[in-house]
N, C-alpha and C positions, 0 to 999 in steps of 0.2 A: 638375614632375619626376615622372617614371613610376616605378613600383615597381623597375623593371629598372635604371634609371639609380641609384636610391638604393642598391640592392644593391652596384652597382659601387663606389660610394663608401664603403660600409661595408666591404667588402673592401679597399680601398685603405687605408682608415684602420687596418685591422687589420693590414695590412702594415707600415705605419709604426710601429705600436706594437710589433709583434715587433722589428723593427729597433732601436728605442729601447731595449728590453728585452734585447737581444742574444739573441734566440730564434730558433729555426731556422724560418725562412720555408717550408722545404720541407714542412712538415705543413700548410700552409694549402691549402685547395680551390682548384680551377680556378675555380669560381663559387660564389656563395651566393645566397640569398634573402631577402626580408623578407615579413613577413605582417602583416595588420591585427590589432591586438589585438581581443578580444571586446568589452572595456570601453573605449569612447572616451577616458576620463578618463586612460588609460595612455598616451596618444600617438597618432600617425598609424600608425605602423608598429613593428614589434618584431623584433629579430634575436636569435638565440641562438648566434652564431658564437664567443662567448668560451667557451661552455659546450662546443662541438664540438671547439674547438681546444686548450683550456688543458691538458687531461691529456696530449695527445701532446707538447705543448711542455714539460711538466713545470713547470708553474705555476698559481697560484691563479686560478680562472675569474673570480671578483669583482674581483681586483686587475687582471687582464687587461682585463677589461670597462671598469674605471675608465681604463685608459690608452687604449683604443679610443675611449671617449666623449670624451676630450680632444681627439683628432685629429679625430674626427667632427664635433664642435660647431664647429670652425673652418672646415668645410666650407661654401661657398656654398649656400643654401638650407635649412640645418638650423638651426632655431631653438633646440632643446635636446636633450639627450639624457640619460635618467633611467636609472638601474641598479635593477633589480629582483631580488629573491631572490638566488639564487646567482651572477648574472651575467647577466640578460637585459638586452640594450638596448632601451629605449622611447624612440622618435624621434618628435620633433614637428618638422614642417616649418614654414617661414615661409610667409604666406599667399600671397606672389607665386610661390614655387617651387610650392605646391600648385595654385594656379590657372593655372600654364603648361599644364597637360594639356589644358585646353579647347582652345586654340590649336593644340595639336599634332594633337589629334582632328580637328579641322575641316580642317587642312592634308593630313592623311592621307587623309581621306574613305572611300570603300570599302575602302581598304587597311589602315585601323586594325583591329587584331586579328590581322593576319598576322604569323606568326613563323616562326622557321627551327627549330623543334624537330624537325622530321621531315626537313629538308634532307638530301639524299643517299640518300633511301630511295625505291626503285620498289615501289609496293604495287598488288598484284592484290586487288580487292575484289569477291567475288562474293556476289551476294544475289539473293533471289525465286526464280530457278531453276526455276520450275514447269514440268513437261512439259506440251505443249499439248493437254490432254484437258479442259480447261474454263476458265472465266473465273478469274482471279485471285482467291483467297479471302482470307478476314480475316486469315489468318496471313502470307500472301504481301504483303498490303496493309501490315502492320505494317513487314515488311522493306523494302519501297518506300520507306517514310517514313524509317526509320531508316538504312538502307543509303546511300540518297541524301544525307542529312544528313552521315553520316561520310564520305563522299567529299568532300564540300564542306570540312569541317573538316580533314581530312587534307591537301587541297590548300593550304588557308589556313595550315596549318602548315609548308609547304614540301615536302611529298611530292609525287612524280609518282605519280599513282594512274590506274590503268585499271580502270573499273567493268565487271563482266563477268556475263552471264547464260548459264548452262550449261543446255542442254537436249537431250532425246533424242526422236527422232521414230520410234524403233523400240522394240521390246519388248513386253511383255504389257500394258502399259497403253494403248500406242497401238493394240495389237490390238482390245482391249476397246472403245477409243473408236471406231475405224473399223467394228467390228461394229454398235455401237449407231447409228451413222450409217446403215448400210446397212439396219438393222431398221426405223428411221424412215422411210426413203425407201420401204420396202415396206409399212408400215403394219402391221408386226409388232411383238410386245412387245418391251421392252428386254431383251437377253439376259442371262444370269446373268454376275455381275460387271461388267455394262455400266454406262453412264453416261445418266441420266435428266434430264428437265428440258426446257423449251421451247428452251434454246439448242441442244440436239441437234436438234430439229426444224428450228429456223431454218438451221443450217449444212447439214443434210442437203438441205433444200428450195434453198439456194443452189448446193450442189454439183449437183443435178439441172438447175438452171436453166443452169448453165454447161456442163454435158454431158448434154444431153437422153437420149442413147442409153446412159447409164452403167450401167443396170440390165440391158441385154442384153450387156455387155461379158463377156469370157471369165473374167475375175476382177474382179467388181464392187468387192470389199472393197479391193483393192490401188488401184483407181481412186478410192475414197472416201479411202484414205490419202494419195494424192498430193495431192487438192485440199483435202480437208477439214481436215488437219492444218495445211496452210499458212493457211487461212482461220482457224482458231482462232488461231493463233500471231500472225496479223496483228491480230485483235482484241485479244489480249493486249498487243502493243506499242502499240495505239491507246490502251488504257485506262491503261497506264503513262505514256504521253505525256501524256495530259489529267490525270494526277495530278502531273506534273511531274518524273517520274522516267525519266532516260534513260542509256541504257548504251552504253559506248565499243565494247564487243565483244558479240556472240552467237555462243557457241560451241556446236556440235552434237557430241554424243558420237560420231556416225557418222564424224566427221573423223579420231578417234582411230584406228578399226578400218580407215578407208581408206588412212591413211598408215603402217600397221603399228606404230603406237606403243605398243601393248600389247606386242608383241614386244620392241621396243626397250626397254620398261622392265622386262620380266622378264630381258632379257639383261644390264641394268645391275644389277639387284639379284642376278644370279647371279653376275656378277664380283665383287661385294661380298661374296659368301659367305653369303647370306640365303636361298637358295632350295633346296628340297629336294622329292622326289617321294615319294608314299606311295600305294599302290594305285592307281596310274595318274593320279592328281591331282598338280597343282603346287601347292605351298605356300609362303607367306612366313613366314619364322621372326620373327613380331611378337612373341612372347613375350619374345625376347631384349630388346626395349625397353619392357617392361612391360604388354603386351597380356594379357588373360585367356587367350587361346588363339591358335594360329597360324591364319593366314587363307589359304584356297583361292584361287588365282588361276585356275586351269583345272581344270574338273572332270574326271572320269575318262572321260566320253565326248567331250571335247575341247572343249567350251564354254567361253567365258571367263565369270568372274564379274564382278558388278557391281564387287568391290573391285579387280579387274585393271584396269577403266577408270579407278577412282580414282587408282590409282598411275600410270597413263599421263597422266592429266590433270594429276596434281600435277608429273609431271616435265616435261611441256610448258610450264606456267607458270614454272617454274625456268629452263627453257632459253630462255624469252622473255627473261629477265633480271631478274625480279622477284625481290626479296630479302626481301619480305613478302608472304606469302599469307593472306588473311582470308576464311574462310568462314563465311557466316552462314546457319545451319541451323534448322529448326523444332523445335518442343518434342519430337517424335517421334523426333529423332535423337540423344538422349543417348548412346545406345550406340556411336554412331560415334567418338566422341572419342578412345577409347582406340586404336581401330585405327588412325585417321588418323594421330595423333601418332606411334604406333610407326613407321608406315610413312614418315614425314618423317625419322625418325631412322636408319631402315634405309637411305635414301638418301645418309646421311652429314651431313644438316643439324643445326644446333645447335637446342636449344629455343628457341622463339620466332620462328623462321622461318615456321612456321604457326601460326595462331590460329584457334580455332574459337569463333564465338559462337553460343549458344543462344538462340532467342527463345520466350518463353511465350505462352499463350492470350490472345486478345482476345475480349471479349464486348460485344455491342452492346445497350444496356438503355434503356427509356423508362419513365418512372413506376415505376422499380425492377423492372420485369419484363424478361425477355430479349425482343429485338425478334425476331419469327418469322423463318424463313428465307426466303431469297431466292425470289421467284415464277419468276425466269428459270432459275436454276441448279438449283432444286428440291430441292437438298440441304444447300448452304452459304450464308453470307452473302459476298458478293462485294465487291470494291473498288467497284463501281459502286454497291452498296447503301449502303455507307459515305458515299461521296460525295454520294449523293442524300439521305442523312438529316443530314449536319452541314455538307457542304461540304469543298472541297480544303483550305483553309488550316486549318480546325479539325480535320480529320482528321490532316493531316500533322503539325501541332503537338502534339497530343494523343499521337498514337502515338510521337512522339520524346520527349516530355515524361517518359516514365517509362523506368527502367532496363529494358532488353530482357529481363532475366532474371527480371522480375516480371510475373505476369499483371494485366491491367488490365480496367477496364470503361468503355466509351465510353458515357457518359450523354448521350443525343440532346437530352433538354430542356435540361441545362446547357449543351451546346456550342452550342445555337442560340439561347441568351439573350444579351441584350446588358447583361449585369451583370458586376460585379467579380469575382463568383465564378466566371466563365468565364474561364480563364486566358488564352486566346488573345485574346479580346475585351480584357482588362485590358492586355495588352502592346501589342496593336494601337492601343489608345486612346489609350494614353501617347504612342505615336509621332505619331498625328493630332493630338494637343494640341501637340506641339513645332511640328508644321508649322503648325497654325493660329497659333500665338504669332507665328511668322517671318512668315507670310502677313499677318497683321494689322499688324505693325510696318512691313512695306514699304508697305502701304497709306497709312500714316500718316507714312511717310518717317524711320521709325527702322529702321536696318538696321546690321549689324555692322561695316561698314567694313573697313579694313586691320588694325586692331590693337585692343587692349583693356589696361586696367590689372589684371593677374592678382590683384594684392594686394588689390583690392577685393571679391574672392570669399571673404570670411572669415566669412559668417553660418553657423552650424552646420549648417544644413540644405544650404548651398552646399558645405560641406566634404564632408558624407556623400556628396553626389552626386559630386563630384569624385573621391573615393576609388573609390566603384562604378565609375566610368567607367575609372579608370586599371587595374582589375583584369582587364578585358576580354582583352587579349591572353593573360595568364596562363591564364585560363578556358579559351580556346580551345585552347592548347597542352595543358592537362590533359585536355580532352575527347578530344583526338587520340591522346595517348599512352595513356589508358584504355579507348580506343574507346566513349565514352559521351556520345553527343549530347545526353541529356537534361541535362547539366550547362548547355548553352547556354540550354535554356529556362528552367531555374530561376534561372539569372543573370539572364535577360531580366526575369522577374517581379520579382526584387529589384531591379534597376535602374528598372524602370517604378514600383515603390513609392517608391524614393527620389526620383524626379522628381515624383511625386504630392505628396509632402510638401514638396519644394522650392517647387512651384508654389502651394500653399496658404499658405505662410509667407513668400515672398519675391516681390513684385510685379516683374514683368520690365517690362513697357511702362509709360511714365508715363500719367498720367491725360491726357485730351484738353486740359485747361488748363494743363499742366505742361510745364516744359521737360525736354528728354531729357538726363539726367545720365551721367556716366562709369559709375555703377552699373547704370544701365539697359542700357548697352552691354556690359559685362562680363557681365551676367546673360543677355543675348541670345546672346551666345558660348557661354554654357554650356548653354544650351537647343538651339544648333545643334549642339553636340558630343553632347548626348544624343540627338537626332534621328538623327545618324550611327550612334551605336553600337546603338540599338534596331534601325534599318534593316539594319544588318550581321549583328547576333545573328539576326534573323527571316530574313534571306537565307541564313545558313547552315543553317537548318532548311527552306528551301525554301518559306517563308510570305511573303505580300506585306505590305509596309508602307505601309498605306493614309494618303493625305494627308489625307482627311476621313472622318468616320463620322457 
């Protein structure tokens, strides 16, 4: 029995109790939930539905809990219900009902964990979005891991998700980048505010190789812009692809200008009554919606501001049909939150339509000391530096393992060690161990077959593992709701720990001179279920689930 099924039974028993007591069932919630108590001696699951509804119904919560318990105890799969404190329900399942979850997981396979908590939502998830002026740096690498994992989690929760990369191949940063390429090609020093590092020399040399006469062109910097920016962006895409991060849409800010979308956004905001002019400039009255000052959209000289493009881009996304817009920004963008939220409200959208997640800094350390900067980029640690140091799996897992609003240190020594202290190794090893058990069983002719007796999974370690497995769909739903992929990683570690304890205390396969018993088969089903859930959890993080280690 899954927690979701049990919750439905609790609600049904509560409705029966209400009707028996002559209470108004209209006060009952549409759905409820059960939780695992901290103390296993208190039962398998707990519910506070009597406390939630008694006051509304005008009755005593403990008395109501007693009536709910009477109805719930007669439900198939429930062994007993105890009342605790003012009206908590502590529920114990019978072994067969608890053990059924292993079969359900094996039958569901890769779909186990999928849920409908985000069904009906169309989500635009934008992350990384670095301009093509250099390799993806460590901050962008964190978003590459977290953003991609979040996209997977949202899809598993029923949302229709479009992952998007927003970039700009114009503006001062690109001017400085192309000026740096031209200077390198000429053998001149890096210009003021330019970009340095061997990658600039490499791209400049490639541009010259492709266009040998480029230095004699009428406007060589524009020539370098056309070729060099594309080369840099192709490299960014290739690096992200090798990291396992893929985007559905690459959106260029230039499209907004070419299609007249900035003018359209201002026209929409003007019609809504939120635009005014002052000293020749055009402003959006964002203070009406909580911003600390109004924001300029067009300067007095007629130039558009960056914020005008933000407004147009936001409106473009909404007109593409997205009802949830999630922007993942770096630690230096805290100041953007207020103005962006105010802009969303100015367009008439409700709070929650747009979400802004801010990622904190990442440090790469070895032997307790910061790892020196990239040789190639010259000034920053890049995605490739991290992958070279610890590998794709360790990098993705660790970057997604922590709440994105917390700074983290990537310990090279820890993440390359084959020890239980290394979280990604610990989880991957648990999966490899499940695969080994199943493989060894098949070699000896011990396989799961078509069925098992779930009532035989009654050992305390088996019960703990079953409860952990049953929680996975709810963990995925919560990670989606809170936009917190790290919950999947922490769950995977807890599940791995539960499996290692089970493996230590409960022999799965018979000894070579023993007959295979129904207990062996039931435990093999439990191993297969654990293998499935570990693989699914790692898959949501974009991390491989190895069969051998």
